[in-house]
N, C-alpha and C positions, 0 to 999 in steps of 0.2 A: 184445572189451573192450580188448585190447592196442592196437588201432588208435585207439580213443577216447583212451586214455591218452597215446599219442604225439601226437595232435592237440592235446590240452590242454597238453602240455609245449611244443610249438611256439608255440601261441597265447600262453602265458605268457611265453615268451622274447621273442617279437615285441613284446608290450606293454611289457615291461621295457626292451627296446632302444629303442623309440620314446620312452618316457618319459625315458630317460637322455640320448639325443641331443637331445631338446627342451630338457632342462635345460642341457646344455652350450651349445647355441645361444643360449639365453636369457642365460646368464652372459656369453657373449662379446659379446652385443649391448648390455650395460649399460655406459654410459660411466663412466669412473673418477670418483670424487667429488673427489679432491684433485689436479687437474691443475696447479695453480699453486703447489704446495708448494716451498719452497726446498730446495736439495740438502742432504743430510745432511752434518754436519761430518766432516772427516777424522779417522780414529782416531789417537790419540796412540801413539807408539812406546814400547814397554816398554824400560825401562833394564835393561841386563844388569849383574848383580852379579858382580864378579870378585874 
């Protein structure tokens, strides 16, 4: 029974790993939607109160 439990654990881990890696690969393959967006405006400097 112990050997069966070990096999199930490895199979579960392998399935999870394959699923996770496939998700990461799919995310990396998706082109960005907003490639021609203008650059963000520069942040204003805070005034120091003295």
